[in-house]
ROLUM-365318 format. One record per residue: residue number from 1; x, y, z of N, C-alpha, C in turn. Coordinates in nm, 4 decimals, always signed. Example, Ala and Ser with C-alpha at 12.3 -4.5 7.8 and 13.67 -1.06 7.14 Angstrom:
<rs>
+-----+----------+----------+----------+----------+----------+----------+----------+----------+----------+
! num !      n.x !      n.y !      n.z !     ca.x !     ca.y !     ca.z !      c.x !      c.y !      c.z !
+-----+----------+----------+----------+----------+----------+----------+----------+----------+----------+
!   1 !  +1.3190 !  -0.5690 !  +0.7800 !  +1.2300 !  -0.4500 !  +0.7800 !  +1.3200 !  -0.3300 !  +0.7800 !
!   2 !  +1.2850 !  -0.2250 !  +0.7080 !  +1.3670 !  -0.1060 !  +0.7140 !  +1.2900 !  +0.0030 !  +0.7870 !
+-----+----------+----------+----------+----------+----------+----------+----------+----------+----------+
</rs>
This chain:
<rs>
+-----+----------+----------+----------+----------+----------+----------+----------+----------+----------+
! num !      n.x !      n.y !      n.z !     ca.x !     ca.y !     ca.z !      c.x !      c.y !      c.z !
+-----+----------+----------+----------+----------+----------+----------+----------+----------+----------+
!   1 !  +9.8240 ! +10.9004 ! +11.5749 !  +9.8535 ! +11.0058 ! +11.4791 !  +9.9314 ! +11.1162 ! +11.5501 !
!   2 ! +10.0234 ! +11.1754 ! +11.4804 ! +10.1059 ! +11.2829 ! +11.5345 ! +10.0188 ! +11.4039 ! +11.5673 !
!   3 ! +10.0523 ! +11.4723 ! +11.6770 !  +9.9774 ! +11.5891 ! +11.7222 ! +10.0696 ! +11.7107 ! +11.7254 !
!   4 ! +10.0326 ! +11.8151 ! +11.6508 ! +10.1064 ! +11.9410 ! +11.6482 ! +10.0219 ! +12.0459 ! +11.7200 !
!   5 ! +10.0829 ! +12.1195 ! +11.8121 ! +10.0137 ! +12.2260 ! +11.8852 ! +10.0842 ! +12.3574 ! +11.8559 !
!   6 ! +10.0042 ! +12.4608 ! +11.8271 ! +10.0604 ! +12.5932 ! +11.8007 !  +9.9779 ! +12.6994 ! +11.8739 !
!   7 ! +10.0421 ! +12.7772 ! +11.9609 !  +9.9723 ! +12.8877 ! +12.0263 !  +9.9751 ! +13.0117 ! +11.9369 !
!   8 !  +9.8632 ! +13.0836 ! +11.9339 !  +9.8553 ! +13.2064 ! +11.8544 !  +9.7832 ! +13.3153 ! +11.9329 !
!   9 !  +9.8075 ! +13.4369 ! +11.8925 !  +9.7347 ! +13.5507 ! +11.9486 !  +9.6033 ! +13.5658 ! +11.8735 !
!  10 !  +9.5100 ! +13.6362 ! +11.9363 !  +9.3865 ! +13.6722 ! +11.8674 !  +9.3643 ! +13.8213 ! +11.8860 !
!  11 !  +9.3385 ! +13.8918 ! +11.7751 !  +9.3500 ! +13.8431 ! +11.6382 !  +9.4959 ! +13.8115 ! +11.6063 !
!  12 !  +9.5159 ! +13.7184 ! +11.5123 !  +9.6534 ! +13.6772 ! +11.4825 !  +9.7404 ! +13.7951 ! +11.4378 !
!  13 !  +9.8544 ! +13.8094 ! +11.5042 !  +9.9511 ! +13.9118 ! +11.4662 ! +10.0331 ! +13.8598 ! +11.3481 !
!  14 ! +10.1202 ! +13.9435 ! +11.2965 ! +10.2090 ! +13.9015 ! +11.1878 ! +10.2958 ! +13.7843 ! +11.2330 !
!  15 ! +10.3456 ! +13.7913 ! +11.3572 ! +10.4286 ! +13.6833 ! +11.4104 ! +10.3473 ! +13.5551 ! +11.4303 !
!  16 ! +10.2244 ! +13.5693 ! +11.4810 ! +10.1386 ! +13.4513 ! +11.4993 ! +10.1068 ! +13.3856 ! +11.3660 !
!  17 ! +10.0846 ! +13.4666 ! +11.2643 ! +10.0547 ! +13.4139 ! +11.1317 ! +10.1739 ! +13.3362 ! +11.0768 !
!  18 ! +10.2941 ! +13.3884 ! +11.0968 ! +10.4145 ! +13.3182 ! +11.0513 ! +10.4340 ! +13.1881 ! +11.1281 !
!  19 ! +10.4088 ! +13.1910 ! +11.2584 ! +10.4204 ! +13.0707 ! +11.3410 ! +10.3178 ! +12.9676 ! +11.2976 !
!  20 ! +10.1964 ! +13.0127 ! +11.2730 ! +10.0902 ! +12.9229 ! +11.2295 ! +10.1225 ! +12.8613 ! +11.0933 !
!  21 ! +10.1791 ! +12.9391 ! +11.0017 ! +10.2171 ! +12.8862 ! +10.8703 ! +10.3195 ! +12.7738 ! +10.8854 !
!  22 ! +10.4144 ! +12.7921 ! +10.9761 ! +10.5135 ! +12.6874 ! +11.0014 ! +10.4461 ! +12.5622 ! +11.0562 !
!  23 ! +10.3546 ! +12.5801 ! +11.1510 ! +10.2834 ! +12.4659 ! +11.2108 ! +10.1989 ! +12.3927 ! +11.1073 !
!  24 ! +10.1340 ! +12.4665 ! +11.0183 ! +10.0530 ! +12.4051 ! +10.9124 ! +10.1411 ! +12.3208 ! +10.8216 !
!  25 ! +10.2575 ! +12.3731 ! +10.7861 ! +10.3510 ! +12.2978 ! +10.7014 ! +10.3988 ! +12.1705 ! +10.7701 !
!  26 ! +10.4323 ! +12.1812 ! +10.8988 ! +10.4788 ! +12.0636 ! +10.9738 ! +10.3678 ! +11.9593 ! +10.9823 !
!  27 ! +10.2455 ! +12.0039 ! +11.0123 ! +10.1321 ! +11.9111 ! +11.0218 ! +10.1084 ! +11.8415 ! +10.8880 !
!  28 ! +10.1182 ! +11.9162 ! +10.7781 ! +10.0985 ! +11.8570 ! +10.6454 ! +10.2092 ! +11.7568 ! +10.6137 !
!  29 ! +10.3342 ! +11.7937 ! +10.6436 ! +10.4477 ! +11.7046 ! +10.6162 ! +10.4391 ! +11.5744 ! +10.6944 !
!  30 ! +10.3854 ! +11.5807 ! +10.8148 ! +10.3799 ! +11.4624 ! +10.9021 ! +10.2426 ! +11.3963 ! +10.9037 !
!  31 ! +10.1520 ! +11.4463 ! +10.8185 ! +10.0149 ! +11.3950 ! +10.8165 !  +9.9580 ! +11.3925 ! +10.9583 !
!  32 !  +9.9701 ! +11.5073 ! +11.0258 !  +9.9368 ! +11.5183 ! +11.1676 !  +9.8080 ! +11.5962 ! +11.1914 !
!  33 !  +9.7541 ! +11.5787 ! +11.3105 !  +9.6465 ! +11.6655 ! +11.3576 !  +9.7091 ! +11.7942 ! +11.4079 !
!  34 !  +9.6383 ! +11.9038 ! +11.3918 !  +9.6863 ! +12.0345 ! +11.4348 !  +9.5893 ! +12.0927 ! +11.5359 !
!  35 !  +9.6429 ! +12.1422 ! +11.6466 !  +9.5614 ! +12.2142 ! +11.7441 !  +9.6120 ! +12.3568 ! +11.7513 !
!  36 !  +9.5230 ! +12.4515 ! +11.7205 !  +9.5531 ! +12.5941 ! +11.7273 !  +9.4973 ! +12.6439 ! +11.8605 !
!  37 !  +9.5834 ! +12.6997 ! +11.9439 !  +9.5451 ! +12.7391 ! +12.0790 !  +9.5618 ! +12.8889 ! +12.0983 !
!  38 !  +9.4606 ! +12.9501 ! +12.1566 !  +9.4710 ! +13.0895 ! +12.2019 !  +9.4430 ! +13.0907 ! +12.3509 !
!  39 !  +9.5294 ! +13.1573 ! +12.4261 !  +9.5100 ! +13.1704 ! +12.5698 !  +9.4615 ! +13.3120 ! +12.5983 !
!  40 !  +9.3394 ! +13.3227 ! +12.6490 !  +9.2853 ! +13.4522 ! +12.6930 !  +9.3217 ! +13.4694 ! +12.8394 !
!  41 !  +9.3831 ! +13.5813 ! +12.8696 !  +9.4211 ! +13.6049 ! +13.0080 !  +9.3007 ! +13.6564 ! +13.0863 !
!  42 !  +9.2884 ! +13.6088 ! +13.2096 !  +9.1764 ! +13.6491 ! +13.2940 !  +9.1694 ! +13.8004 ! +13.3102 !
!  43 !  +9.2849 ! +13.8656 ! +13.3116 !  +9.2861 ! +14.0089 ! +13.3358 !  +9.2432 ! +14.0903 ! +13.2133 !
!  44 !  +9.2340 ! +14.0278 ! +13.0957 !  +9.1843 ! +14.0977 ! +12.9768 !  +9.0326 ! +14.1041 ! +12.9830 !
!  45 !  +8.9779 ! +14.2112 ! +12.9313 !  +8.8316 ! +14.2227 ! +12.9321 !  +8.7697 ! +14.1789 ! +12.7998 !
!  46 !  +8.8520 ! +14.1281 ! +12.7095 !  +8.8031 ! +14.0840 ! +12.5789 !  +8.7733 ! +13.9343 ! +12.5828 !
!  47 !  +8.6572 ! +13.8972 ! +12.5324 !  +8.6192 ! +13.7566 ! +12.5260 !  +8.6415 ! +13.7061 ! +12.3844 !
!  48 !  +8.7152 ! +13.5982 ! +12.3733 !  +8.7418 ! +13.5364 ! +12.2442 !  +8.6836 ! +13.3960 ! +12.2484 !
!  49 !  +8.6052 ! +13.3637 ! +12.1487 !  +8.5481 ! +13.2300 ! +12.1405 !  +8.6199 ! +13.1446 ! +12.0379 !
!  50 !  +8.5947 ! +13.0162 ! +12.0452 !  +8.6547 ! +12.9213 ! +11.9509 !  +8.6175 ! +12.9558 ! +11.8079 !
!  51 !  +8.4914 ! +12.9952 ! +11.7848 !  +8.4457 ! +13.0308 ! +11.6497 !  +8.5210 ! +13.1538 ! +11.5979 !
!  52 !  +8.5506 ! +13.2494 ! +11.6879 !  +8.6278 ! +13.3685 ! +11.6487 !  +8.7674 ! +13.3293 ! +11.6026 !
!  53 !  +8.8310 ! +13.2428 ! +11.6811 !  +8.9658 ! +13.1973 ! +11.6481 !  +8.9663 ! +13.1233 ! +11.5140 !
!  54 !  +8.8728 ! +13.0319 ! +11.4987 !  +8.8643 ! +12.9536 ! +11.3754 !  +8.8423 ! +13.0444 ! +11.2548 !
!  55 !  +8.7517 ! +13.1410 ! +11.2667 !  +8.7230 ! +13.2322 ! +11.1555 !  +8.8462 ! +13.3142 ! +11.1183 !
!  56 !  +8.9202 ! +13.3612 ! +11.2182 !  +9.0395 ! +13.4416 ! +11.1907 !  +9.1469 ! +13.3598 ! +11.1207 !
!  57 !  +9.1666 ! +13.2357 ! +11.1647 !  +9.2680 ! +13.1496 ! +11.1034 !  +9.2259 ! +13.1123 ! +10.9613 !
!  58 !  +9.0995 ! +13.0752 ! +10.9450 !  +9.0531 ! +13.0356 ! +10.8118 !  +9.0489 ! +13.1545 ! +10.7154 !
!  59 !  +9.0313 ! +13.2739 ! +10.7664 !  +9.0358 ! +13.3924 ! +10.6809 !  +9.1760 ! +13.4071 ! +10.6203 !
!  60 !  +9.2764 ! +13.3741 ! +10.6991 !  +9.4157 ! +13.3862 ! +10.6547 !  +9.4617 ! +13.2663 ! +10.5717 !
!  61 !  +9.4182 ! +13.1439 ! +10.6083 !  +9.4735 ! +13.0230 ! +10.5472 !  +9.3711 ! +12.9356 ! +10.4760 !
!  62 !  +9.2444 ! +12.9698 ! +10.4842 !  +9.1416 ! +12.8829 ! +10.4281 !  +9.1092 ! +12.7718 ! +10.5269 !
!  63 !  +9.0165 ! +12.6858 ! +10.4880 !  +8.9767 ! +12.5766 ! +10.5765 !  +9.0913 ! +12.4771 ! +10.5909 !
!  64 !  +9.1202 ! +12.4384 ! +10.7132 !  +9.2293 ! +12.3461 ! +10.7418 !  +9.1721 ! +12.2136 ! +10.7898 !
!  65 !  +9.2144 ! +12.1058 ! +10.7253 !  +9.1684 ! +11.9736 ! +10.7651 !  +9.2443 ! +11.9275 ! +10.8896 !
!  66 !  +9.1827 ! +11.8382 ! +10.9645 !  +9.2435 ! +11.7801 ! +11.0841 !  +9.2925 ! +11.8865 ! +11.1820 !
!  67 !  +9.2147 ! +11.9949 ! +11.1941 !  +9.2527 ! +12.1059 ! +11.2808 !  +9.1463 ! +12.1288 ! +11.3862 !
!  68 !  +9.1929 ! +12.1459 ! +11.5070 !  +9.1073 ! +12.1734 ! +11.6221 !  +9.1439 ! +12.3116 ! +11.6746 !
!  69 !  +9.0434 ! +12.3878 ! +11.7132 !  +9.0645 ! +12.5229 ! +11.7659 !  +9.0266 ! +12.5242 ! +11.9123 !
!  70 !  +9.1172 ! +12.5763 ! +11.9955 !  +9.0971 ! +12.5751 ! +12.1403 !  +9.1238 ! +12.7142 ! +12.1957 !
!  71 !  +9.0318 ! +12.7608 ! +12.2801 !  +9.0527 ! +12.8852 ! +12.3535 !  +9.0473 ! +12.8502 ! +12.5014 !
!  72 !  +9.1533 ! +12.8853 ! +12.5725 !  +9.1614 ! +12.8597 ! +12.7158 !  +9.1786 ! +12.9924 ! +12.7885 !
!  73 !  +9.1302 ! +12.9965 ! +12.9102 !  +9.1492 ! +13.1129 ! +12.9958 !  +9.2550 ! +13.0801 ! +13.0994 !
!  74 !  +9.3402 ! +13.1779 ! +13.1283 !  +9.4434 ! +13.1553 ! +13.2276 !  +9.5039 ! +13.2854 ! +13.2746 !
!  75 !  +9.5698 ! +13.2785 ! +13.3878 !  +9.6369 ! +13.3955 ! +13.4416 !  +9.7715 ! +13.4159 ! +13.3724 !
!  76 !  +9.8454 ! +13.3058 ! +13.3584 !  +9.9751 ! +13.3097 ! +13.2910 !  +9.9661 ! +13.2297 ! +13.1622 !
!  77 !  +9.9937 ! +13.2937 ! +13.0511 !  +9.9808 ! +13.2302 ! +12.9201 ! +10.0655 ! +13.1039 ! +12.9117 !
!  78 ! +10.1914 ! +13.1134 ! +12.9505 ! +10.2829 ! +12.9999 ! +12.9364 ! +10.2386 ! +12.8809 ! +13.0198 !
!  79 ! +10.1935 ! +12.9061 ! +13.1420 ! +10.1494 ! +12.7971 ! +13.2292 ! +10.0242 ! +12.7296 ! +13.1742 !
!  80 !  +9.9299 ! +12.8091 ! +13.1281 !  +9.8067 ! +12.7549 ! +13.0700 !  +9.8386 ! +12.6768 ! +12.9429 !
!  81 !  +9.9325 ! +12.7278 ! +12.8639 !  +9.9731 ! +12.6580 ! +12.7426 ! +10.0400 ! +12.5241 ! +12.7750 !
!  82 ! +10.1233 ! +12.5207 ! +12.8775 ! +10.1836 ! +12.3944 ! +12.9185 ! +10.0766 ! +12.2914 ! +12.9507 !
!  83 !  +9.9733 ! +12.3338 ! +13.0218 !  +9.8629 ! +12.2431 ! +13.0543 !  +9.7973 ! +12.1894 ! +12.9273 !
!  84 !  +9.7783 ! +12.2757 ! +12.8289 !  +9.7146 ! +12.2340 ! +12.7031 !  +9.8052 ! +12.1386 ! +12.6248 !
!  85 !  +9.9347 ! +12.1655 ! +12.6238 ! +10.0294 ! +12.0783 ! +12.5537 ! +10.0254 ! +11.9381 ! +12.6135 !
!  86 ! +10.0217 ! +11.9315 ! +12.7453 ! +10.0146 ! +11.8017 ! +12.8130 !  +9.8811 ! +11.7341 ! +12.7818 !
!  87 !  +9.7715 ! +11.8093 ! +12.7894 !  +9.6386 ! +11.7530 ! +12.7632 !  +9.6275 ! +11.6993 ! +12.6209 !
!  88 !  +9.6904 ! +11.7659 ! +12.5266 !  +9.6866 ! +11.7235 ! +12.3861 !  +9.7845 ! +11.6101 ! +12.3572 !
!  89 !  +9.8728 ! +11.5813 ! +12.4519 !  +9.9769 ! +11.4816 ! +12.4306 ! +10.0545 ! +11.5147 ! +12.3021 !
!  90 ! +10.0986 ! +11.6392 ! +12.2954 ! +10.1624 ! +11.6913 ! +12.1749 ! +10.2929 ! +11.6199 ! +12.1423 !
!  91 ! +10.3122 ! +11.5969 ! +12.0134 ! +10.4388 ! +11.5443 ! +11.9627 ! +10.5299 ! +11.6573 ! +11.9185 !
!  92 ! +10.4681 ! +11.7665 ! +11.8706 ! +10.5418 ! +11.8833 ! +11.8231 ! +10.4702 ! +12.0078 ! +11.8735 !
!  93 ! +10.5474 ! +12.1031 ! +11.9253 ! +10.4944 ! +12.2335 ! +11.9638 ! +10.5694 ! +12.3367 ! +11.8804 !
!  94 ! +10.4950 ! +12.4234 ! +11.8137 ! +10.5559 ! +12.5279 ! +11.7318 ! +10.5314 ! +12.6606 ! +11.8026 !
!  95 ! +10.6402 ! +12.7284 ! +11.8381 ! +10.6284 ! +12.8577 ! +11.9034 ! +10.7023 ! +12.9619 ! +11.8212 !
!  96 ! +10.6578 ! +13.0854 ! +11.8334 ! +10.7223 ! +13.1950 ! +11.7632 ! +10.8487 ! +13.2388 ! +11.8344 !
!  97 ! +10.9344 ! +13.3039 ! +11.7619 ! +11.0609 ! +13.3499 ! +11.8188 ! +11.0371 ! +13.4465 ! +11.9347 !
!  98 ! +10.9380 ! +13.5352 ! +11.9211 ! +10.9072 ! +13.6291 ! +12.0291 ! +10.8554 ! +13.5540 ! +12.1515 !
!  99 ! +10.7761 ! +13.4508 ! +12.1282 ! +10.7201 ! +13.3737 ! +12.2388 ! +10.8294 ! +13.2958 ! +12.3110 !
! 100 ! +10.9297 ! +13.2527 ! +12.2374 ! +11.0394 ! +13.1782 ! +12.2987 ! +11.1067 ! +13.2616 ! +12.4076 !
! 101 ! +11.1168 ! +13.3923 ! +12.3867 ! +11.1754 ! +13.4808 ! +12.4878 ! +11.0927 ! +13.4843 ! +12.6152 !
! 102 ! +10.9618 ! +13.4866 ! +12.6022 ! +10.8746 ! +13.4862 ! +12.7205 ! +10.8840 ! +13.3526 ! +12.7939 !
! 103 ! +10.8927 ! +13.2428 ! +12.7173 ! +10.9100 ! +13.1117 ! +12.7795 ! +11.0415 ! +13.1087 ! +12.8562 !
! 104 ! +11.1454 ! +13.1656 ! +12.7970 ! +11.2773 ! +13.1663 ! +12.8600 ! +11.2701 ! +13.2336 ! +12.9968 !
! 105 ! +11.1989 ! +13.3460 ! +13.0043 ! +11.1852 ! +13.4171 ! +13.1313 ! +11.1123 ! +13.3310 ! +13.2342 !
! 106 ! +11.0060 ! +13.2639 ! +13.1927 ! +10.9313 ! +13.1800 ! +13.2849 ! +11.0188 ! +13.0638 ! +13.3336 !
! 107 ! +11.0903 ! +13.0006 ! +13.2416 ! +11.1725 ! +12.8858 ! +13.2765 ! +11.2896 ! +12.9284 ! +13.3642 !
! 108 ! +11.3414 ! +13.0482 ! +13.3410 ! +11.4517 ! +13.1001 ! +13.4230 ! +11.4104 ! +13.1047 ! +13.5697 !
! 109 ! +11.2820 ! +13.1301 ! +13.5949 ! +11.2341 ! +13.1321 ! +13.7331 ! +11.2307 ! +12.9919 ! +13.7934 !
! 110 ! +11.2218 ! +12.8896 ! +13.7087 ! +11.2114 ! +12.7518 ! +13.7568 ! +11.3459 ! +12.6807 ! +13.7643 !
! 111 ! +11.4343 ! +12.7092 ! +13.6686 ! +11.5628 ! +12.6398 ! +13.6607 ! +11.6726 ! +12.7394 ! +13.6249 !
! 112 ! +11.7966 ! +12.6980 ! +13.6413 ! +11.9096 ! +12.7866 ! +13.6130 ! +11.9368 ! +12.8057 ! +13.4648 !
! 113 ! +11.9082 ! +12.7052 ! +13.3832 ! +11.9403 ! +12.7093 ! +13.2409 ! +11.8136 ! +12.7341 ! +13.1594 !
! 114 ! +11.7943 ! +12.8540 ! +13.1077 ! +11.6693 ! +12.8849 ! +13.0377 ! +11.6660 ! +12.8394 ! +12.8915 !
! 115 ! +11.7062 ! +12.7165 ! +12.8652 ! +11.6988 ! +12.6611 ! +12.7307 ! +11.5568 ! +12.6059 ! +12.7125 !
! 116 ! +11.4696 ! +12.6886 ! +12.6552 ! +11.3273 ! +12.6546 ! +12.6470 ! +11.3029 ! +12.5276 ! +12.5681 !
! 117 ! +11.3741 ! +12.5109 ! +12.4589 ! +11.3538 ! +12.3924 ! +12.3772 ! +11.3896 ! +12.2653 ! +12.4541 !
! 118 ! +11.5044 ! +12.2675 ! +12.5218 ! +11.5455 ! +12.1498 ! +12.5985 ! +11.4493 ! +12.1239 ! +12.7143 !
! 119 ! +11.4098 ! +12.2292 ! +12.7851 ! +11.3163 ! +12.2145 ! +12.8967 ! +11.1868 ! +12.1485 ! +12.8503 !
! 120 ! +11.1305 ! +12.1980 ! +12.7406 ! +11.0045 ! +12.1421 ! +12.6924 ! +11.0224 ! +11.9988 ! +12.6428 !
! 121 ! +11.1332 ! +11.9712 ! +12.5749 ! +11.1586 ! +11.8342 ! +12.5278 ! +11.1691 ! +11.7384 ! +12.6462 !
! 122 ! +11.2429 ! +11.7793 ! +12.7491 ! +11.2635 ! +11.6914 ! +12.8646 ! +11.1373 ! +11.6780 ! +12.9494 !
! 123 ! +11.0692 ! +11.7875 ! +12.9720 ! +10.9520 ! +11.7857 ! +13.0589 ! +10.8267 ! +11.7328 ! +12.9894 !
! 124 ! +10.8160 ! +11.7550 ! +12.8604 ! +10.6937 ! +11.7183 ! +12.7895 ! +10.7138 ! +11.6080 ! +12.6881 !
! 125 ! +10.8374 ! +11.5703 ! +12.6619 ! +10.8663 ! +11.4652 ! +12.5653 ! +10.8060 ! +11.4973 ! +12.4288 !
! 126 ! +10.8370 ! +11.6176 ! +12.3793 ! +10.7904 ! +11.6562 ! +12.2465 ! +10.8984 ! +11.7407 ! +12.1783 !
! 127 ! +10.8871 ! +11.7494 ! +12.0459 ! +10.9759 ! +11.8360 ! +11.9698 ! +10.9253 ! +11.9788 ! +11.9788 !
! 128 ! +11.0173 ! +12.0720 ! +11.9869 ! +10.9814 ! +12.2129 ! +11.9892 ! +11.0463 ! +12.2794 ! +11.8692 !
! 129 ! +10.9634 ! +12.3466 ! +11.7904 ! +11.0109 ! +12.4172 ! +11.6720 ! +10.9882 ! +12.5660 ! +11.6962 !
! 130 ! +11.0937 ! +12.6453 ! +11.6827 ! +11.0805 ! +12.7898 ! +11.6948 ! +11.0715 ! +12.8468 ! +11.5543 !
! 131 ! +10.9570 ! +12.9092 ! +11.5243 ! +10.9320 ! +12.9634 ! +11.3909 ! +10.9901 ! +13.1033 ! +11.3792 !
! 132 ! +11.0457 ! +13.1320 ! +11.2659 ! +11.0980 ! +13.2650 ! +11.2342 ! +10.9901 ! +13.3434 ! +11.1612 !
! 133 ! +10.9749 ! +13.4711 ! +11.1928 ! +10.8722 ! +13.5519 ! +11.1201 ! +10.9133 ! +13.5797 ! +10.9770 !
+-----+----------+----------+----------+----------+----------+----------+----------+----------+----------+
</rs>
């Protein structure tokens, strides 16, 4: 079954909500499983649990079928998210336009061409969709 992964902030911002709406539509269109991921940074003093993430998403969108909620801790959001994308064996990753800029900066440190979509497609063998708010 197709696997869609979408990273979101907690609590979901306006941009995260728009990104999540795009991911929900893609998952529905492809009859896919959806994984909603929040990365808590170690340096933050706020603890977010899976139940918190699920409640916030369901408050906005209602109960979602075939959806898994994941909260990971990490120092760098993008690096931790890459690990989760690989672990989920994602077919599609949906990122927000604002997040794409942060990915570009991280990738620029690794390679000369900061084309985030191409980098993720080549390195992870998945489709990358950049959602517009």
